[in-house]
Short mmCIF file of the C-alpha atoms (twelve columns), coordinates in Angstrom:
data_MODEL
# 
_entry.id   MODEL 
# 
loop_
_atom_site.group_PDB 
_atom_site.id 
_atom_site.type_symbol 
_atom_site.label_atom_id 
_atom_site.label_alt_id 
_atom_site.label_comp_id 
_atom_site.label_asym_id 
_atom_site.label_seq_id 
_atom_site.Cartn_x 
_atom_site.Cartn_y 
_atom_site.Cartn_z 
_atom_site.pdbx_PDB_model_num 
ATOM 1   C CA . MET A 1   -6.738  26.753  3.006   1 
ATOM 2   C CA . GLU A 2   -4.011  29.232  4.983   1 
ATOM 3   C CA . ASN A 3   -1.678  26.759  6.721   1 
ATOM 4   C CA . TYR A 4   0.299   24.680  4.247   1 
ATOM 5   C CA . GLN A 5   4.076   24.919  3.273   1 
ATOM 6   C CA . LEU A 6   4.746   25.609  -0.391  1 
ATOM 7   C CA . ILE A 7   8.188   24.904  -1.648  1 
ATOM 8   C CA . PHE A 8   8.901   26.258  -4.870  1 
ATOM 9   C CA . SER A 9   11.412  23.980  -7.207  1 
ATOM 10  C CA . LYS A 10  12.173  22.959  -11.276 1 
ATOM 11  C CA . ARG A 11  9.132   21.032  -11.818 1 
ATOM 12  C CA . LYS A 12  6.197   21.829  -13.899 1 
ATOM 13  C CA . THR A 13  3.345   21.607  -12.581 1 
ATOM 14  C CA . LEU A 14  1.690   22.423  -8.842  1 
ATOM 15  C CA . ALA A 15  1.051   19.182  -6.562  1 
ATOM 16  C CA . ILE A 16  -0.120  19.161  -3.091  1 
ATOM 17  C CA . GLN A 17  0.949   16.487  -0.795  1 
ATOM 18  C CA . VAL A 18  -1.065  15.862  2.587   1 
ATOM 19  C CA . LYS A 19  2.232   13.748  5.187   1 
ATOM 20  C CA . LEU A 20  1.282   11.428  7.559   1 
ATOM 21  C CA . ASP A 21  1.352   14.035  10.913  1 
ATOM 22  C CA . GLY A 22  -1.217  16.123  8.779   1 
ATOM 23  C CA . SER A 23  0.884   18.934  7.311   1 
ATOM 24  C CA . VAL A 24  0.545   19.779  3.569   1 
ATOM 25  C CA . ILE A 25  2.897   20.742  1.083   1 
ATOM 26  C CA . VAL A 26  2.220   22.338  -1.615  1 
ATOM 27  C CA . ARG A 27  4.895   22.463  -4.112  1 
ATOM 28  C CA . ALA A 28  5.187   25.184  -7.091  1 
ATOM 29  C CA . PRO A 29  7.181   25.330  -10.118 1 
ATOM 30  C CA . LEU A 30  9.956   28.207  -9.945  1 
ATOM 31  C CA . GLY A 31  8.563   31.787  -10.153 1 
ATOM 32  C CA . TYR A 32  4.967   30.156  -10.017 1 
ATOM 33  C CA . PRO A 33  2.498   33.233  -9.240  1 
ATOM 34  C CA . LYS A 34  1.256   33.212  -5.615  1 
ATOM 35  C CA . ALA A 35  -2.626  34.224  -6.232  1 
ATOM 36  C CA . SER A 36  -2.869  31.497  -8.828  1 
ATOM 37  C CA . ILE A 37  -1.019  28.804  -6.262  1 
ATOM 38  C CA . GLU A 38  -3.840  29.577  -3.641  1 
ATOM 39  C CA . ARG A 39  -6.715  29.645  -5.856  1 
ATOM 40  C CA . PHE A 40  -5.558  26.269  -6.527  1 
ATOM 41  C CA . VAL A 41  -5.710  25.244  -3.785  1 
ATOM 42  C CA . ALA A 42  -8.528  26.493  -2.490  1 
ATOM 43  C CA . SER A 43  -9.329  24.411  -5.482  1 
ATOM 44  C CA . ARG A 44  -8.628  21.268  -3.673  1 
ATOM 45  C CA . ALA A 45  -9.721  21.753  0.047   1 
ATOM 46  C CA . GLN A 46  -12.646 19.340  -0.292  1 
ATOM 47  C CA . TRP A 47  -9.606  16.414  -1.571  1 
ATOM 48  C CA . ILE A 48  -6.954  18.181  1.233   1 
ATOM 49  C CA . GLU A 49  -9.697  17.283  4.026   1 
ATOM 50  C CA . LYS A 50  -10.396 13.787  3.024   1 
ATOM 51  C CA . ALA A 51  -7.088  13.347  2.538   1 
ATOM 52  C CA . LYS A 52  -6.441  14.753  5.999   1 
ATOM 53  C CA . LYS A 53  -9.275  12.248  6.943   1 
ATOM 54  C CA . ARG A 54  -7.728  9.184   5.524   1 
ATOM 55  C CA . VAL A 55  -4.216  9.770   7.090   1 
ATOM 56  C CA . ASN A 56  -5.533  9.535   10.606  1 
ATOM 57  C CA . ASN A 57  -7.111  6.415   10.249  1 
ATOM 58  C CA . THR A 58  -3.555  4.869   8.440   1 
ATOM 59  C CA . THR A 59  -2.008  2.708   10.709  1 
ATOM 60  C CA . VAL A 60  1.480   4.461   11.186  1 
ATOM 61  C CA . PHE A 61  4.148   2.251   10.442  1 
ATOM 62  C CA . PRO A 62  6.583   1.945   12.990  1 
ATOM 63  C CA . GLN A 63  10.031  3.635   12.258  1 
ATOM 64  C CA . SER A 64  12.714  1.958   14.080  1 
ATOM 65  C CA . GLU A 65  14.981  -0.407  12.692  1 
ATOM 66  C CA . GLU A 66  14.937  -2.511  15.409  1 
ATOM 67  C CA . GLU A 67  10.771  -2.802  15.237  1 
ATOM 68  C CA . ILE A 68  11.283  -3.172  11.868  1 
ATOM 69  C CA . ARG A 69  13.519  -5.750  11.964  1 
ATOM 70  C CA . ARG A 70  11.068  -7.440  14.896  1 
ATOM 71  C CA . LEU A 71  8.684   -7.608  12.227  1 
ATOM 72  C CA . LYS A 72  10.612  -9.164  9.864   1 
ATOM 73  C CA . ARG A 73  11.283  -11.796 11.426  1 
ATOM 74  C CA . THR A 74  7.612   -12.243 12.730  1 
ATOM 75  C CA . ALA A 75  6.446   -12.171 9.145   1 
ATOM 76  C CA . ALA A 76  9.142   -14.829 7.911   1 
ATOM 77  C CA . GLU A 77  8.042   -17.542 10.377  1 
ATOM 78  C CA . VAL A 78  4.106   -16.774 9.433   1 
ATOM 79  C CA . ILE A 79  4.177   -15.808 5.837   1 
ATOM 80  C CA . PRO A 80  6.022   -18.617 3.850   1 
ATOM 81  C CA . PRO A 81  3.938   -21.377 5.396   1 
ATOM 82  C CA . LYS A 82  0.633   -19.316 4.908   1 
ATOM 83  C CA . VAL A 83  2.104   -19.050 1.387   1 
ATOM 84  C CA . ALA A 84  2.827   -23.350 1.100   1 
ATOM 85  C CA . LYS A 85  -0.458  -23.887 2.119   1 
ATOM 86  C CA . TYR A 86  -2.322  -21.850 -0.660  1 
ATOM 87  C CA . ALA A 87  -0.259  -22.731 -3.057  1 
ATOM 88  C CA . LEU A 88  -0.869  -26.675 -2.433  1 
ATOM 89  C CA . VAL A 89  -4.697  -25.768 -2.714  1 
ATOM 90  C CA . MET A 90  -4.901  -23.226 -5.895  1 
ATOM 91  C CA . GLY A 91  -2.351  -25.650 -7.736  1 
ATOM 92  C CA . LEU A 92  0.532   -23.140 -7.802  1 
ATOM 93  C CA . SER A 93  4.621   -23.174 -7.447  1 
ATOM 94  C CA . PRO A 94  6.237   -19.892 -6.310  1 
ATOM 95  C CA . LYS A 95  9.962   -19.767 -7.141  1 
ATOM 96  C CA . SER A 96  10.920  -17.676 -3.897  1 
ATOM 97  C CA . VAL A 97  8.998   -15.686 -1.519  1 
ATOM 98  C CA . ARG A 98  10.858  -13.010 0.302   1 
ATOM 99  C CA . ILE A 99  10.481  -10.547 3.072   1 
ATOM 100 C CA . GLY A 100 11.279  -6.635  2.823   1 
ATOM 101 C CA . SER A 101 9.634   -3.638  4.568   1 
ATOM 102 C CA . ALA A 102 7.518   -1.836  1.718   1 
ATOM 103 C CA . ARG A 103 5.522   0.570   2.995   1 
ATOM 104 C CA . GLY A 104 3.679   1.073   -0.183  1 
ATOM 105 C CA . ARG A 105 2.720   -1.773  -1.243  1 
ATOM 106 C CA . PHE A 106 2.178   -5.245  0.632   1 
ATOM 107 C CA . GLY A 107 2.714   -7.644  -1.411  1 
ATOM 108 C CA . SER A 108 4.072   -7.840  -4.598  1 
ATOM 109 C CA . CYS A 109 4.546   -11.103 -7.805  1 
ATOM 110 C CA . SER A 110 7.569   -10.335 -10.019 1 
ATOM 111 C CA . SER A 111 7.388   -11.785 -13.887 1 
ATOM 112 C CA . THR A 112 10.000  -14.543 -12.591 1 
ATOM 113 C CA . GLY A 113 7.287   -15.787 -10.488 1 
ATOM 114 C CA . SER A 114 9.250   -14.787 -7.376  1 
ATOM 115 C CA . LEU A 115 6.648   -13.464 -3.911  1 
ATOM 116 C CA . ASN A 116 7.794   -9.853  -2.194  1 
ATOM 117 C CA . PHE A 117 5.539   -9.443  1.329   1 
ATOM 118 C CA . SER A 118 5.981   -6.266  3.189   1 
ATOM 119 C CA . CYS A 119 7.348   -7.046  7.437   1 
ATOM 120 C CA . PHE A 120 4.209   -4.142  7.646   1 
ATOM 121 C CA . LEU A 121 1.830   -7.377  7.149   1 
ATOM 122 C CA . MET A 122 1.965   -7.526  10.401  1 
ATOM 123 C CA . LEU A 123 0.226   -4.963  11.849  1 
ATOM 124 C CA . TYR A 124 -2.746  -6.553  10.512  1 
ATOM 125 C CA . PRO A 125 -5.093  -8.562  11.458  1 
ATOM 126 C CA . GLU A 126 -4.567  -13.094 9.865   1 
ATOM 127 C CA . ARG A 127 -7.739  -12.798 7.641   1 
ATOM 128 C CA . ALA A 128 -5.824  -9.608  6.310   1 
ATOM 129 C CA . ILE A 129 -2.087  -11.650 5.131   1 
ATOM 130 C CA . ASP A 130 -4.468  -14.416 3.970   1 
ATOM 131 C CA . TYR A 131 -5.682  -12.415 1.385   1 
ATOM 132 C CA . VAL A 132 -2.895  -10.414 0.359   1 
ATOM 133 C CA . VAL A 133 -1.092  -13.829 -0.055  1 
ATOM 134 C CA . VAL A 134 -3.281  -15.313 -2.156  1 
ATOM 135 C CA . HIS A 135 -3.183  -11.966 -3.780  1 
ATOM 136 C CA . GLU A 136 -0.123  -12.426 -4.679  1 
ATOM 137 C CA . LEU A 137 -0.702  -16.099 -5.480  1 
ATOM 138 C CA . ALA A 138 -3.316  -15.392 -8.296  1 
ATOM 139 C CA . HIS A 139 -0.501  -13.225 -9.799  1 
ATOM 140 C CA . LEU A 140 1.132   -16.313 -10.680 1 
ATOM 141 C CA . LYS A 141 -2.151  -16.917 -12.855 1 
ATOM 142 C CA . CYS A 142 -3.379  -13.821 -14.216 1 
ATOM 143 C CA . ARG A 143 -1.280  -11.026 -14.256 1 
ATOM 144 C CA . GLY A 144 -3.620  -7.635  -14.163 1 
ATOM 145 C CA . HIS A 145 -6.022  -7.419  -11.953 1 
ATOM 146 C CA . ASP A 146 -8.834  -7.667  -14.304 1 
ATOM 147 C CA . LYS A 147 -12.458 -10.627 -14.191 1 
ATOM 148 C CA . ARG A 148 -9.825  -13.467 -14.205 1 
ATOM 149 C CA . PHE A 149 -7.815  -12.394 -11.622 1 
ATOM 150 C CA . TYR A 150 -10.511 -11.561 -9.364  1 
ATOM 151 C CA . ALA A 151 -12.570 -14.475 -10.092 1 
ATOM 152 C CA . LEU A 152 -9.403  -17.039 -9.467  1 
ATOM 153 C CA . VAL A 153 -9.125  -15.316 -5.700  1 
ATOM 154 C CA . ALA A 154 -12.474 -15.192 -4.500  1 
ATOM 155 C CA . ARG A 155 -12.592 -19.171 -5.783  1 
ATOM 156 C CA . TYR A 156 -10.330 -19.448 -2.468  1 
ATOM 157 C CA . LEU A 157 -11.626 -16.655 -0.540  1 
ATOM 158 C CA . PRO A 158 -15.009 -15.897 -0.998  1 
ATOM 159 C CA . ASP A 159 -14.881 -12.898 0.988   1 
ATOM 160 C CA . TYR A 160 -11.287 -11.217 -0.037  1 
ATOM 161 C CA . LYS A 161 -13.601 -7.830  -0.156  1 
ATOM 162 C CA . GLU A 162 -13.922 -8.057  3.228   1 
ATOM 163 C CA . ARG A 163 -10.795 -8.481  4.307   1 
ATOM 164 C CA . GLU A 164 -9.035  -6.165  1.463   1 
ATOM 165 C CA . ALA A 165 -11.242 -4.040  3.169   1 
ATOM 166 C CA . LEU A 166 -8.936  -4.884  6.019   1 
ATOM 167 C CA . LEU A 167 -5.901  -3.314  4.582   1 
ATOM 168 C CA . LYS A 168 -7.804  0.232   4.141   1 
ATOM 169 C CA . GLN A 169 -8.648  0.643   7.620   1 
# 
């Protein structure tokens, strides 16, 4: 692999990052031998290609503040009613529902019972949004992702695996 940006810094290990634009960054400890870095990158060539393909198929999140505000407004109209509907059906009561602009995760459930959702969920089909809502509500009963947790999700969304896959496309 020839095309990558090499960044030396005060770190202990080598790392490879494939950015959303498909560019590759290799991070290395200060003074690390260039030949060793090239061998490392060559040994990870398959992983790099897979990562580039994943990036090409990834939904690109809007960047402008106006677009993000619009998504937040839409999410604030769509998500709380879905939470209320599924909470009633599941017999659960979240402490609060918040809408943010996290890019790394679509939803989270705090230890105090607050549910947080990313406005970027609005870029996905309604079936996927419902899955994230049920997933986060299920965390009010089951903290981890064990068999009990997925059995609870499956009780309300038997096709949850297909819905979850929509988030990975």
